[in-house]
Structure formats: C-alpha cells, structure tokens
N, C-alpha and C positions, 0 to 999 in steps of 0.2 A: 504493500500500500504506500502510495506516495504522500508524504506529509505536506501540509500546507506551509509555505514559507512565512517567516516572521513579517516580512514586508513584501507586498506585491510590487511588480515592476513600476506601476504608476506611482506608488508611494516612494519607491527608490529614486525614480526620476525627479520627483519634486524635492526630495531631500538632497539629491545630488546637485540639482540646480542651485539650491541655497548654499551648499558647501562650495560649489564652484564660484559663485558670486563672492562669497566671503574671501576665499583664497585669492581670487583675481584681484580684489581690492587690496589685500595685503601685499600681493606681488607688485601691484602698481606703486603702492607706497614705497616698497623696498627698492624697486627699480628707479623711481624718481629720486629717492634720497641717496642711493648708493651709486647710481650710474648717470642719470640725467643731470642732476644738480652738479656733481663733480665735473662732468664733461662741459657743462655750460660755464662753470667757474673757471675751468682750465682754458676755455676759449677766451674768456675775458682776460685771464692772465696772459695768454698769448698776444691778445690785442694790446695790453699794457706794455708787454715786451717789445712789440712792434713800434709802439709810440716811443718807448725808451730808445730803440735803435734810431728812430727818426730824430729824436733829440740829439743823440750823439752825432748823427750825420750833420745836423744843423751847426753844432758847435765846431765839428771838424771842418765844415765848409768855411765858416767864418775864420777859424784859425789858419786854414789852408791858404786863404788869400794873403794872410800876413806872412806865411812861410814863403810863398811865391815872391812877395815883395822883398823879404830879406834876402832870398837867393838872388833876385835881380840886382839888389844893391851890391851884393858880394861880387857878382859877375861884372857889373859895370865898373866897380872900383878897381878890379884886377886888370881891366882892359884900358883904363884911362892913363894918360901920362901923369907922372908924379908932379902935379902942378897945383898949388894950394888954391889959386883963383878958379881953376877948372872944377876942382872938387866942391868949393863953396858955391859955385854957380849952378852946377848940375845936380849934385846929390840931394839937396832939399826938395827939388821938384819930383825926384823919384820917390822919396819917403812920404811926401805930402799926400800921394795917392789921390790926386784930384780933390783935395780938401777933406779927406776922411778924418772926422773929428775924433774917432776912436784911436787914431795913431797919436800917442802921447809924445813920441820922439824917437830918436834913433841915431845911429852913426856908424862909422867905420873905425876900427882900432887896429892899425898896422902893427906888426912885430917891431920891437925896438930896432931902429936903424934901417927898417925896410922902406920907409917913405923917403927919408933924407938920411944919408949916411952920417953916422956920428950923433944923430939926434934920437935919443931913446924914446921920448914921448911926443908923438905927433899924430894925435887923433883928431877926428872931425865929428862933433856931436851937436845935434839940434834938439831943442825941446819946444813943445807947443805952448805958446803963450798968447792969450787973447785971440785964439783961432789961427795963429800963424806960427811957423817954425822959426825959432831964433837960434843963432849959433851960440854955443857955450864952449868956452876954452878952459874951464876949470881943471879938466882931467889932464891937461898938459903942464900943470904946475910942477916945476922941477923939485919942489920941496915935498910933494905928495908921495904916497907909497907906490904910485905907478899903476896904471890900469892893467898892465900885463901881469900883475900879481893878484888880481881879483879872481874870485872863484868862477864867475861867469865867463871870464876870458880864458882861464886855464881849461875850463870844460870843453872849449872849442877844439882843443888839441886831439880829443878822442872822438870827435863827431865826424861821420863820413861826409864827403863833399855833397852839396845840395841838400843836406839834411839839417833840420832845425832842432836845436835843443831848447826845450821850454823850461824856464826857471820856475821856481815856486812863486806863488802869489805874494805880493808885498804892497805896502803903501809907500808911494813915492814921498821922500822926505821934503821935497820942494813944493809939489802940487797937492800933497795930501790926498792923492787919488789911488785907489787900488788898481794894480796893473800886473802884468806879466811881461817877460822879455823873451823874444825869440832870438837865439844866437846861431848864426850860420858861419862855418869856417870859410876863410878865403885861402885859395891856393894859387900860386904862380908856378906853372909847370906842375911839379909834384910836391913842391915845398910849401909848408904851412906859412902863410903870409899875414895872419891876423884873423879878426872876426868882424862880421857885420851884425848889428843888432837893431831890432825894432821893438819899441816899448808900446804895449797895447793896453788901453783901459779895459777894465772888466765890465763896464756898463752894458755893452752889447750882450755879453755872455749872461749877465744877470737878467736882462730883459728877456732873453730867449728862455731861460730857466723859469722865470715867473710866468711867462705866457704859456709855456707848455704845462706847468703845474696847474694853472687855472683851467686850461682846456680839459684836463682830466679830473677836475673837481678836487684836486689836492694841492700839493706844492712839490717843488723840485729843489735839490741842493747839489752843490759840487764841493769836493775836497781835493786840494792839489796833491802832488806827489810827496810833499813834505808834511802833510797832515794839517794844512791851514784851510779854514773854511773860506771858500771863494764866494759862495752865495748860499743864503738860507732864508727861511721865512722870517720876515721882520716883525711878526706879530709878538714874538716872545723875546728875541735876542737881537743885539746889535753885533755884527761880526767885526766892526772896527773898534778896537780898544783905544783907550785914552792915550796910551803911549805910542800911538801911530803904528800899530802892528795889527795883523789879522788874528782873529780868534782861532785857537787850535782845537782839534777834536777832543782832547782831554779836558780843555777848559769848557767847551760847550757841553760835554757830558756832565760836568759838575753843575752847570746851570739847569740842564734838563736831565735829571737822573733817570727818568722813565725811558729816555732814548739811549742811555749809555751802552747797553748790550748791543743794540742795533748799530750804533755808530762804530763800536769796536769791530763787529762782524763786517761792516761795510769797508772799514779801513784795511782790514786784513784780506778782503776779497781779491782774488786774482781772476775771477771770471764772473759771469752772471749769477746772481743769487737773489732769491725771493724770500723775504723775511716778514713774518706776521707780527704786527704790533697789537697787543691786547687792548691798549688804550692810548690813542694819540691825543696829547693835550692841545695840540693846535687845531685838529679837526674835531675834537671832542667825541671821538668814537674809535672803534677798532679799525685798523687799516693794514694795508700791505705795502711793504717797502721793496721796490725793485731796484737792485743795485747792479751797475755794470762798470767795468773799468775801461777807460779809453786808452787803447794801446799807443796812440800817437803822443799823448801828453802825460800819461800816467795818472790822470785825474779819475776820481771816483764820482760817478754821476748817480744820484739817487732820485727816484720818483715815488712819492708817497700818495697812495690812492685810497679813499675810504673803502672799507670792506663792504659797506652797504651798496656801493656802486658796482662792486664785483658780483655780489650775490643777488641783487634785485631781480635781474632777468631770470636767474635760476629759480628763485622763490615764486615769481609770477608764473613761470612755465610749469613748475611743479603743481601749483593749485589748478591751473588750466587743464593739465593732463589728467589729474585725478577727477575733476568734475566732468570733463568730456568723456573720458574712457569709462568712468563709473556710470554715467548716464547711459552710454551705449550698452554696457553690460546689463543694466536693469531692463532696458528695452528688449535686449536679446533674450533675457531670461523669461520675460512675459510671453514673447512670441514663441520661444522654444517650448514653453509649457503647453501652450495651446496646440502646437503642432504635434507634440508627443502624445497628448490626450487623444487627438484624432487618429494618430497612427496606431495607438494601442487598441482603439476600438476596431479598426480594420484588421489588425492582427488577430484579435479575438474571433472575428468572423472567419478568417482563414483557418484558424485553429479548429473551429467547429467543423468546417468542411473536411479538414484533414482527418479528424476523428471519424466522420461519417465514412470516409474512404477505408479507414482501418477496420471499421466494423463490418464492411461489406466486401465486395470484390476488390482484391488488392491491385488489380490492373485497371481499376476505374480511374478516370482522370478527373482532375479538379475543374470546377467551373470558374473560368477567369473572371466573370462578372465585368464590372466597369474596368476599362483598360487604363487604370492609373498605375502607380507603383505597386500596389498590392495585386492588381490584376496581372501585371507583368511578372510578379513573383510567382503567382499560381501557374501562369503559363510556363515560366522557367522550370518550376518543379516538374511539370509534365514532360518537358523536353529533356530534363536532366538525365532521366534513365535511358532514353533513347541515344542520347549523345555520349554517354559515359563510355560504352564499349568502343564506339568509333573514335573517341578521343584517345583512348589508351592505345588502340591500334595505330592511330596516326602518330602518336608520340614514338612508338617503336620504329616506325618508318623514317621519321626525321631525326632519329637519334644521331646519326652521323653528321647531319647538317648542324645540329646543336653544338656538337664538339667543334666543328669547323668555325662556327660563330664565336665560340669561346676563344679559339686561337686568334681570330681577328680582333677580338676585344683586347687580348693581351698585346697584340701587335700595336693597336692604337695607343695603349698606355705606354709602350716602349717609344713610339714616335713622339709622344708628349715629353718623355724624359730626354730624348735626343734634342728636341726643340729647346728645352731648358739649357742643355749643355751649350748649344750654339748661341743662346741669348746673351751670355756673359760677354764674349768679345764683341758681338754686334752692338750690344748696349753700350759698351765702353766707347766704341767708335762713334755711335750716335751722340753720346754725351760730349765727346770731344768736338764733334762738328758743331753742336749747339754752342759750346763754349767759344769756338772760333767766331761764330756769327755774332755772339754778344760782344766779344772783344772788338770786332770790326765796328759795331755800332758805337761802342764807347770811344774808339779811336776817332771815328768820324765826328762825334760830338766834340772831342777835345781839339780837333783841327779848327773848329770855329771859335775856339777860345785860346787862352795862352797855354802853349804846350812846351814842356821841357824836353831836353834830350833824353832824360831818364824815362819819360813816358814813351818815347819812340823805341828806346832799347827794350823796355818791358813788353811793348806790343810785339816787337819782332820775336823776342824769346817765347812769349805765350803762343804766338801763331806757329812757330817752329815746333814747339813741344806738342801742341795739339795735333799738328799734321803727322808728327812721328807716331803718336798714339794711335791715330786712325789707321795709318799704314800697317803698324804692327798687329793691331787687332783684326783688321780685315784679312791680313795674311794668315793669322792664326785661325780665323774662321774657315778659310779654305783648307788649311791643314787638318782641322778637326773633321770637316766633311770627308776629306780623303781618308782619315783614320777609320771612320765608321764604314766607309765603302770597302776598305781594304784590311779588315781585321785579320784575315787569314792569307793576305797576299803580301808577297815580299816587296818591301819599299825600296826598290832599286833606284828611284829617282831622287832620294833624299840628298840634300846638299850638305857637304861637310867642309869645315875650314878650321883654322886655328883661332882660338878666342880665349879671353881671360874670363874665368868663372865668375869673379865678383861683378864684372861689368854686365854679364848676361843676366845674373840674378837681379841686379839693380834694374835692368830693363823690364824684367818680369814684374818686379815690384811696382814700377811706374805704370805698366799696363793694367795692373790689378787695382791701382789706387782708386779709380772711380767706383769700382764695385765695393771695395772695403770701406770707403767713406760712408756708404749707406748703412753700415753695420757698426756695432760697438766693438769690433775686433781690430787688433793691431798686428802689424807684420814687422818683425825684427830680423835684421840680417847681420850675421857675424861670420864673414868670410874673409880670410886673409887675401891681400893682393899677391900677385905673382904666381897664382895657380893657373897654369895654362893647359888647355886641352886641345887636342886635334880630334874633333868629334863632330857631332851633328847638333848645332845649337838650336835649330828649330824643334827637334824632337825632345831635347832636354828641356826647353822652355815649356813644351806641352806637358811633359811629366810634372814639372813644378806647378804649373797652373792647375792640373788635375788634383794634385795633392793639396794645394791651398783651398780650392773649391770644396774638396772632400771634407776638410776641416771645418769650413764655414757651414756647410749644409748638415753634416752628420756629427762632428765632434762637439760643436758648441750647442747645437740643437736649440737655437733661438735664445741662448743665454744672454744675460745683460752685459757680459764682458768676456774677453778671451784673448789670448796671445798666441801667435804662430811664429816660431823661430826657425830660421834656416841657417844651419851651421855647416862648415866644411873644413877638412884638414887633409894635408898631403900625407899619404902613407907610402910605405916601402913598396918595392917591386912595381913601380909605375902605376900605382892605384890612387884614387881619390875617394874619400868617404864624404858623402853629401847627405845630411839629415834634415828632415822636415818634422818639427816637434810642435805639438799643441798641448795645451793644458785643459783639454775638454773632458768629455764624459768617459773616454776610454772605450775599448772594444772587448767584449767577453771572449773567453778562450774558444768557445765553439764557433763564433763568428769569424775569428781570426783564420780559421782553416778554410773559409770559403770566400773571403773578401776579394780575392783575385779571380774568382770564377766569373765568366760572362753572364750578364743579366742578373747577377745576384745583388739585390738592394732591398732595403726596408722602406724606401720612399720612391717607388716607381711612379713617375709622373708628378711627383711633389718635390722636385729638386734633385733627383738622381735617376740616371738611366740604367744603372747596373753595369755600365761599360767603362766608366772612368778609370777605376783601378785595374780593370782587365787590360785596357789600352796601355795604361802605365806599365804594367808588368811586361807586356809584349815589347814595348819600346825599350825598356831597360835591359831585358834579357836578350833581346834580338839585335836591333840596329845599333844600340849603344854598347853592347857587349859586356854588360855588368850583371849584377844581381841585386834584388831588393828584399829587405827583411822588415818585419813589423814587430815592435815590442809595445805592449800596452797592458795597463792595469785599469780595471773599471774604476771610474771616479778620479783617476790621476792623470789622464791624458794618454797620448800615443806618440810613437816615434817611428817614422818611415825612413829607414837607412838605406841609401844607395851606395854600392861600391862599384865605381866605374874605372875603366882603364884610361890612363892619360891619352893614349892613342887608341881610338876606337877601331875595331876590326873592320876590314873592308867588307862590302856587302856579300861577296862570295864566301868569305870566311864565316860571316855571321850565319849564312844559310846552313853551312856545314855544322 
C-alpha cells in the first residue's frame, strides 16, 4: 500500500516558492553588499586614480615647460660668444618666456674661469621685480662663499645633459615667495661648463592642486622630495612659517594629529597607495587619500576625496537593485503559483487517464485531448513505446558515427589549443605595431611644438625596437606553424650560425615582454657573457618560449605573483647547461612521466595544446643534439634543465 505523502506537490510548490523568494532576496542582498557595492566603489577608486594621474600630468606639463626653458637657456648660453653685453641683452628675453609671471628669475652660472679666464665668479642672474626681470650681480661678490660651492650648483655635476634637477620647495628670502628651482647642467663638448637655473613660483602649482581638489569634492596637497609641504588646504594650517620657511611633514603632523599616520605613509610611499581616513577634520567625514609619487620631481601628490562621494553611487545602486529585483521576484512568484496550480490540475487529469489504461488493456492509448503541453505529453507517451525499439536500433547503427564525432570534437579542442599557442607571438607583434602607431602620433604632435633632440632619438629607438619585435614574433609564428606541421618530419631547412647565448636569451626576453607585462610574473636572466654556441638559434628560442609559456599557463596557475629564472653555465666536454626555473605549483611525480608525450595536457583549449613540451623535447633531443630533464616538487616549483653541445650536430648526424 502506498502511503500518502506529508505534503502534496501543490503544497510543496507553494512552500518552495516562498523559500525561493526568501533565498533570492538574501542572495540579492549578499551579492549587492559583497560584489556590486565593492565593484562600484572600486570603479570610483579607479576614477579617482585617473583624476590623480590627470593631476600629475597637469603638474608635469607645467613643470615641463620650465624644464624646456632651462634647457634652452643652457643651450643658448653654450653657443653664444663669451661677451657680457650679449648675455645681458639676450638671456633675459629667453627667461622672461613672453612675460610669464610664474618665472621668478633665473640665470647662468659658469664654472670658475670658464667665462673669463682668471675670473672665478662671473655669473648672470635676473630676478623679477614689478613684473620685469632685473639683473642682480650679488653672486659675483669676491668676498662671498662663491656660487660654485652651493648645493644647487654642485648637484648639476651629477645630472645628465638636458635633464632638470628640481630643488626642494623654499621661500625666497628676497621676495618672500614660495618657489622651486630647476637646475640644468651646461656642457661644452663633453666638459661640464656650469649650470643654468630657472626659479618658478609655486602659485600655479597651488592653483592646479586647489582646483583639482575642489572638482573632486575634497582637497589636494603636495610634498616635495625633502619633506616640505608645497601646498595644503588652508582651512586649518598655514604652510608658510614665520621664519620664512615651509612647513615640514613632521610639523604638520603635530598640528593635525589625526592625519599623522596618513602623512607618514604618504611620505614613505614609492608608488600609488590608497589610504582610508576614519575621520577627516577638514571634510568633517570619512575619506580616502590617494597618494602617488611623481617620478620627475620626487614630489608626493595626495588627493583626499570624501568617502560618501565614493560610496553614494554604490548605496543608491544597491537599494535600486534590491527593490527592482525583489519586485520582479514577487511578481514571478505570483505568476508561477498560478501556472503551477493549473499545470497540477492537468497532470491530475493525465494521471487519471493513465490509471484507466493500467486497469484495462495495456496496449490502449491515451486520449490526447486538447493539444497543449499536456496533450503533447499524452501523445508523446503513446509514441514512446513505438519509438523506443527503433531508437535503440538506430543508436547501434550510428555507433561508429558517434565515435567519429567524438574524435572530431577532440580535434576541435586541439585546434583551439594550437590557436592559443600561435596567439602569443601574433599578439606581441600586434601590440608592437599599435605601439609604433601611437609613437608616430605622439611624434607628429611634438613636431608642431618645441621638440628636443632627445625626443627625436627616443622616437627612433622606440620605432626600431618595435619593428624588431614585430619581425621576431612574426618569424616565430611561422616557425611555430612549421613545428606543428612537421612534428615527425626532419627539419633539414633549419638555419644555424654562431651566436652568444646571453644575447639570444635577452632577445627572447624582449619578445616575451608584452605578454609578461599583462601578468604579475617576472623573468630573471642570469647568464654569463662569452658563452658561444654554433647551433640553431631559432629552435633554441622556440624551446625557451615554450618553457616560459608553460610556466605562465601551468606552473603559476593564475597566481598573484611568480618568478621565472633562466640560468646557464659552461660545462666540460663542450657542453652547456641551460635551466629554466619557476617557483610555481610544481609537477606531481606521475605527471612528470608523461609531460613530454604529445597531446598530453590538463588544459586543452584553455591555454595549452599538449604539444608545447613535446615540441620542446623533439627540438632539444633532435636538431639541437642535447637532452632535457625535469626536476620538480609539488608546491616548490620546477626546473627544466637542458644540456646542449656547444657545437650542434649536423642534420644528418642528428637523424642518425
């Protein structure tokens, strides 16, 4: 006897709908709080970071104008004849920069005896007064300490040509104005001939910082390389002290103890850092401090943004999603309950007819009734018995076809893996071509502006390097295609030559750079110079690329960090040992026995074709005439060691 269930299907469906609705609401809340809100906040943080980058670019653009002006002053000075009247007539017009009020002054400071033999102090300095540059001769006083003994002058000895060394921020003792100085060395031929300087008021920088802070609903500040406050919100502190000096980070921390830890972290920061402030006394609420170090000047740029500005969109979106999706779920539950009740009624009708069949002639067919889903179900039950035998018979007949289809599916997955293998060098070539196009655009833009010789040299070097990367990667793509086509064919057309191993590995590193830059993994090379091989550089490059890709795809398995090391040493009997080592997850002992088998992979179509290490094995033991060993412990990384002859065997010998 069949017992009656505790709950009928109708009751179970009603209860299930209620539970699904409750669970769905809980899931929505969890997703919003754990995924949606953090993602939206992260997007806002990225937006703030982009604004911060824009701020640094604005400051760099302003300071870049001064650097170009100082470099121009240095170049003009070294090309003019040593005539005081010419200097006093021409140099002020260069420094004035068409009446730029932010230029507080500047000058040229030749080496002792460089301008006039026997004259130790012969500098030319102009300071802005009442909007005009006036000549000042105080630095040439014979009784003074001598400008060539000043720190800002001596610092120019270690600065590369056309490079500006920015001083720390200071208050000019004469004008009582905060400013910084750009120092550019002057060279005649290759000899140091003195320095050129431009003094810049910090008013423009302060205005840029204040404007950017206001645009983001907060405030911005800057700290120079010596720990002085260049600019800060004036609502709480004055950065200019009574003794005509700028406030330091430590002094500001004493005035604003709530900001002490954040200022300490900002001063010690060497890269971008996002700091959360529990309570900002200026904004009167919690805030985020985005800190970035300007590599050009060594300044620390900070942008403080209210936390409410960062989370407002996330909170509003969370409420909207919960209301919208919650309402949809309630409506869905009501509609589903009605449909289920109607469906259960029709199922009960079908059940009654099935019972009638079981009580009578077993070959009796069901009455389809109305040709809706239930009618189709009844009709399907009638056809099921008739079709069952024919289906089983048909399956037996097409069994061979199913096996062949499975083989084709495997082949398709293999082709996907092969496509991924080819994607790396082709992707590298595409990235390099894009970089060349962007470099051309930048160069064209600079041609319409003031362009230095260094800009031209950098452009030529970038284009040459990009073209080399494209050529190497497209050549490697062709070699990779040839390798897949000729896995079992003798490679009699492989080119061989004498080459230095370190140089070859460096070329491989260069070609892999665009790929590795997309990952958190690094490549280290420790290969002595003077290791020369008479072998096949193309095949050895392919081996190294396969091993590096193998580490990225399999060894690190999407880890947050990893290091690949390539080592080499000269051994006796004309051999070289070349090792590729990673600190990844390692390889189990049972997999080590099969890793060189063709088509053996745990990621077919997901980053590996199963042919990379097989090709590597064939190249090393065949055309390169060496052998390859693997040593690995799970969790400790792997080492693929190649022992290669200094002089590779000729192809006929390799065949034998």
